[in-house]
C-alpha positions in Angstrom: 181.5 7.3 19.1 181.2 6.9 15.3 184.3 5.5 13.6 185.4 6.3 10.1 188.1 4.8 7.9 191.5 5.1 9.5 194.1 5.8 6.9 197.4 4.0 6.8 199.5 6.5 8.7 196.9 6.7 11.5 195.6 3.1 12.0 199.1 1.6 11.9 200.5 4.1 14.4 198.4 2.4 17.0 200.3 -0.8 16.5 203.2 0.3 18.7 201.5 -1.5 21.6 202.0 -5.3 21.7 198.3 -5.9 22.3 195.3 -4.2 20.9 191.8 -3.9 22.3 190.0 -3.3 19.0 186.5 -2.4 19.9 187.5 -0.4 22.9 190.6 1.3 21.3 188.9 2.2 18.1 185.4 3.1 19.1 184.9 3.0 22.9 183.3 0.1 24.9 179.8 -1.1 24.8 178.8 -3.3 27.7 175.1 -3.6 27.0 173.7 -7.1 26.7 173.0 -8.5 23.2 169.5 -7.9 22.0 169.4 -11.5 20.6 168.1 -10.2 17.2 168.9 -12.1 14.1 172.4 -11.4 12.7 172.5 -13.6 9.6 174.1 -12.3 6.4 176.3 -9.2 6.2 176.1 -7.2 9.4 176.0 -3.9 7.5 172.5 -4.7 6.4 171.2 -5.1 10.0 168.1 -3.0 10.5 168.7 -2.4 14.2 171.6 -2.2 16.6 172.3 -5.5 18.2 174.8 -4.2 20.7 176.8 -6.5 23.0 180.5 -7.4 23.2 182.6 -10.3 21.9 186.2 -11.1 22.8 189.0 -12.6 20.7 192.7 -12.9 20.7 195.5 -14.0 18.5 197.7 -13.1 15.5 199.3 -9.7 15.2 199.7 -10.2 11.4 196.0 -9.1 10.6 195.6 -6.7 13.5 195.4 -3.6 11.3 192.6 -5.0 9.2 190.8 -6.4 12.2 191.0 -3.0 13.9 189.2 -1.3 11.0 186.7 -4.1 10.7 185.9 -3.8 14.4 185.3 -0.1 14.0 183.0 -0.5 11.0 181.2 -3.4 12.6 180.5 -1.5 15.8 179.4 1.5 13.7 176.9 -0.7 11.9 175.7 -3.0 14.6 176.6 -1.5 17.9 178.6 -4.6 18.8 182.0 -4.1 20.3 184.8 -6.5 19.2 187.6 -6.7 21.8 190.6 -8.3 20.2 194.0 -8.7 21.9 196.9 -9.1 19.4 199.0 -11.5 21.4 200.3 -13.7 18.6 199.0 -16.9 17.0 200.2 -19.2 19.8 198.5 -17.1 22.4 195.3 -17.0 20.3 195.2 -20.7 20.0 195.8 -21.2 23.7 193.1 -18.7 24.8 190.6 -20.2 22.3 191.3 -23.7 23.5 191.0 -22.6 27.1 187.6 -21.0 26.4 188.7 -17.6 27.7 187.7 -15.8 24.4 184.8 -16.2 22.0 187.1 -16.6 19.0 190.8 -17.0 18.3 193.0 -15.9 15.4 196.1 -17.6 13.9 198.3 -17.1 10.8 199.0 -20.9 10.6 196.4 -23.7 10.8 196.3 -25.5 14.1 198.6 -28.5 14.4 197.0 -31.9 15.0 198.0 -31.9 18.7 196.5 -28.4 19.1 193.2 -29.6 17.5 193.2 -32.6 19.8 193.5 -30.4 22.8 190.7 -28.1 21.5 188.4 -31.0 20.9 187.9 -31.4 24.6 185.4 -28.5 24.2 184.3 -29.0 20.6 185.3 -29.1 17.0 187.4 -26.0 15.9 186.6 -24.4 12.6 189.1 -22.4 10.5 187.7 -19.4 8.7 190.2 -17.7 6.4 189.8 -14.0 6.3 192.6 -12.2 4.2 196.0 -12.7 2.8 199.1 -10.6 3.5 202.7 -10.5 2.5 205.5 -11.3 4.9 208.2 -8.9 3.8 212.0 -9.2 4.2 212.5 -5.7 5.4 215.8 -4.0 6.1 217.4 -0.8 7.2 220.9 -0.3 5.7 222.5 3.0 5.0 224.0 2.6 1.5 221.2 0.4 0.2 218.4 2.7 -0.9 216.8 0.3 -3.4 215.3 -3.1 -3.0 217.6 -6.1 -3.1 216.9 -9.3 -4.9 217.1 -12.3 -2.6 216.3 -16.0 -3.0 215.2 -18.5 -0.3 218.6 -20.1 0.2 220.3 -16.7 0.7 217.7 -15.5 3.1 218.0 -18.8 5.1 221.8 -18.3 5.3 221.3 -14.8 6.6 218.9 -16.0 9.3 221.2 -19.0 10.1 224.0 -16.4 10.8 226.2 -17.9 8.0 226.1 -14.6 6.0 227.2 -11.9 8.4 228.0 -8.9 6.2 225.8 -7.0 3.7 228.5 -7.1 1.1 228.8 -10.9 1.3 229.5 -12.3 -2.2 226.4 -14.5 -1.9 224.1 -11.5 -1.6 225.9 -9.6 -4.3 225.6 -12.6 -6.7 221.9 -13.0 -6.2 221.0 -9.3 -6.2 223.4 -8.3 -9.0 224.7 -5.5 -6.7 228.4 -5.3 -6.3 228.5 -2.0 -4.3 227.0 -3.2 -1.1 228.3 -1.7 2.2 230.8 -3.4 4.4 228.3 -3.5 7.3 227.3 -6.1 9.9 223.9 -7.8 9.5 221.6 -7.7 12.6 218.8 -10.3 12.4 215.5 -9.3 14.0 213.0 -12.1 14.7 209.9 -12.9 16.7 210.3 -13.9 20.3 206.7 -15.0 20.8 204.7 -17.9 19.3 203.8 -16.6 15.9 202.0 -17.9 12.8 204.1 -15.4 10.9 207.2 -17.2 12.1 205.8 -20.6 11.1 205.1 -19.3 7.6 208.4 -17.6 7.3 210.4 -20.6 8.5 208.4 -22.9 6.2 209.6 -20.7 3.3 213.2 -21.0 4.5 212.9 -24.8 4.9 211.6 -25.1 1.4 215.0 -23.7 0.1 217.5 -24.8 2.8 218.1 -28.3 4.0 220.2 -26.9 6.7 217.3 -24.8 8.0 214.9 -27.7 7.7 217.1 -30.0 9.7 218.2 -27.3 12.1 215.8 -24.6 13.4 212.9 -26.2 11.5 209.4 -25.0 11.0 207.1 -23.9 13.8 205.5 -20.9 15.5 208.6 -20.6 17.6 212.1 -22.0 16.8 215.6 -21.8 18.3 217.1 -19.0 16.4 220.8 -19.4 15.5 221.4 -15.6 15.6 219.7 -12.3 16.1 217.5 -10.3 18.4 214.0 -11.3 19.5 211.0 -9.0 19.7 207.3 -9.6 20.4 204.8 -9.2 17.6 205.1 -7.8 14.1 205.3 -4.4 15.6 208.2 -5.5 17.8 210.2 -6.8 14.9 209.4 -3.7 12.9 210.7 -1.6 15.9 213.9 -3.7 16.0 214.6 -3.1 12.3 213.8 0.6 12.5 216.2 1.2 15.4 219.2 -0.6 14.0 221.3 0.3 11.0 222.2 -3.0 9.3 219.1 -4.8 10.5 216.9 -7.2 8.6 213.6 -8.8 9.8 210.4 -10.4 8.6 207.3 -8.3 9.0 203.8 -8.1 7.6 203.6 -5.6 4.7 201.3 -3.1 6.5 203.9 -2.7 9.3 206.7 -2.3 6.7 204.8 0.4 4.9 204.1 2.3 8.2 207.8 2.3 9.0 208.9 3.2 5.4 211.1 0.1 5.2 212.9 -1.0 2.1 211.9 -4.5 1.2 213.6 -7.2 -0.8 212.2 -8.7 -4.1 212.1 -12.4 -3.4 212.6 -15.2 -6.0 209.5 -17.3 -6.4 208.9 -20.9 -7.6 208.9 -19.8 -11.2 212.3 -18.1 -10.9 211.0 -14.5 -10.9 212.0 -11.9 -8.4 208.8 -10.3 -7.1 208.3 -7.3 -4.8 205.7 -7.7 -2.1 202.5 -6.0 -3.3 198.8 -6.4 -3.1 198.6 -7.9 -6.6 201.4 -10.3 -5.9 199.7 -11.4 -2.7 196.4 -11.9 -4.5 198.2 -14.0 -7.0 199.3 -16.3 -4.3 195.7 -16.8 -3.2 194.6 -17.6 -6.8 197.3 -20.3 -7.0 196.6 -22.0 -3.7 195.2 -25.5 -3.3 192.4 -25.4 -0.7 191.2 -28.6 1.1 187.7 -29.1 2.4 188.7 -28.0 6.0 190.1 -24.8 4.5 193.4 -25.2 6.4 195.6 -24.1 3.5 198.9 -22.3 3.0 200.0 -19.8 0.3 203.7 -20.1 1.1 205.6 -20.6 -2.1 202.4 -20.8 -4.1 202.8 -21.2 -7.9 202.6 -18.5 -10.5 205.0 -16.2 -12.3 203.6 -13.1 -10.6 203.2 -14.6 -7.1 205.1 -13.1 -4.2 206.4 -16.3 -2.5 206.1 -15.4 1.2 202.4 -14.6 1.2 200.3 -15.9 4.1 196.6 -16.5 4.8 195.2 -15.8 8.3 192.3 -17.5 10.1 189.7 -16.8 12.7 188.9 -19.8 14.9 185.4 -20.6 16.1 183.6 -23.7 17.4 181.4 -25.7 15.1 178.8 -25.9 17.9 179.5 -22.7 19.8 177.0 -23.2 22.6 178.1 -26.8 23.4 181.6 -25.3 23.7 180.4 -22.9 26.4 179.4 -19.8 24.5 176.0 -18.2 25.4 173.4 -18.3 22.6 173.2 -14.5 22.3 177.0 -14.3 22.1 177.0 -17.1 19.5 174.8 -14.9 17.3 177.2 -12.0 17.6 180.2 -14.1 16.7 178.4 -15.3 13.6 177.4 -11.8 12.7 181.1 -10.7 13.1 182.2 -13.6 10.8 179.5 -12.6 8.2 180.9 -9.1 8.2 184.5 -10.3 7.8 183.5 -12.4 4.7 181.1 -9.8 3.4 181.6 -6.1 3.6 185.0 -6.6 5.3 186.5 -8.0 2.1 185.9 -4.7 0.4 188.1 -2.9 2.9 191.0 -5.3 2.8 192.8 -3.7 -0.2 192.7 -0.3 1.4 194.7 -1.7 4.3 197.3 -3.5 2.1 195.8 -7.0 2.6 194.4 -9.2 -0.2 190.7 -10.2 -0.1 190.0 -13.9 -0.5 189.5 -15.2 -4.0 185.8 -15.7 -4.7 185.9 -19.6 -4.6 187.6 -19.5 -1.2 185.3 -16.8 0.1 182.3 -19.0 -0.9 183.7 -22.0 0.9 184.4 -20.0 4.0 180.9 -18.5 4.0 179.5 -22.0 3.8 181.5 -22.9 7.0 180.0 -19.9 8.7 176.5 -20.7 7.6 176.9 -24.3 9.1 177.8 -23.1 12.6 175.4 -24.2 15.3 174.2 -23.5 18.8 173.1 -26.7 20.6 172.6 -28.6 17.4 170.6 -25.9 15.6 171.8 -23.5 12.9 172.5 -20.0 14.2 169.9 -17.6 12.8 
């Protein structure tokens, strides 16, 4: 089946399921063996169909863009990408266990996670796109975006602010006509890189959050209702008047949520948008291993809760247990993500990587090996 671009109200509707099988769901399965042909460079330029199947699992945050990439990649190469959106923690676990060909996470692996993975080989982080983590809410009586700062958001998720007309919200937002309505907090129940990024932002502005729930892919929430995946939190917000939750922007757009303008490091209240997310990438400091964060990145036009997401692969894929033909397909998939895939990111409300980061990421892909030899 030939796949074409899935517009926002179509491709995001598929996210009601907690797990997505990308290649199968978008384009049908293809179980033929890889041809073993060269897959270097952008896969769209491949002169023949290489076929085959690769499997991945991880973050729900980038699932919409990975869905469309998988459809286009199969259309171009004949290769099916099966991706299960199980959350960043699940992606790291399956990658480490060797049950998938690549993993995906919205937060770089922790040292102890890398130590566990190194029993099979050296993990490599490949950044793919940036997205905005919105503070989305559904409140009858508030039909325009609020202005919120980090300290106030933290107090809401700590359960200290219980009503939408609390003076602390009114003071920050400049809105004195807020409804006398209970706040229902919606949060992730699974291990999530989105949670780690969001809680990092809260900890940056709240000592009580930093010393209490803390920063991780899963925390002990002081209040609220848990749901699995970005789509689960979006569902929680959508079904509850008075609810607030943190969800990736594509999910917020699909559900027509109202989102808060959040105060950034420069003191500006910024709405989540593609331009504001891109600005976070431009202001990020990127180390050699590419394990960087854009949370609270500098810049007057930067949306402060913007996050980068990563694909995880092995430096020497074959020594980690991946077959040589499959290793070529994985590299071809990564080449597509950093090549033609970047051109599609904006259509799906994700920000493409800034050119300097894209070049560094491509260099990491070009250096991947199979049994000590560069993958052709």
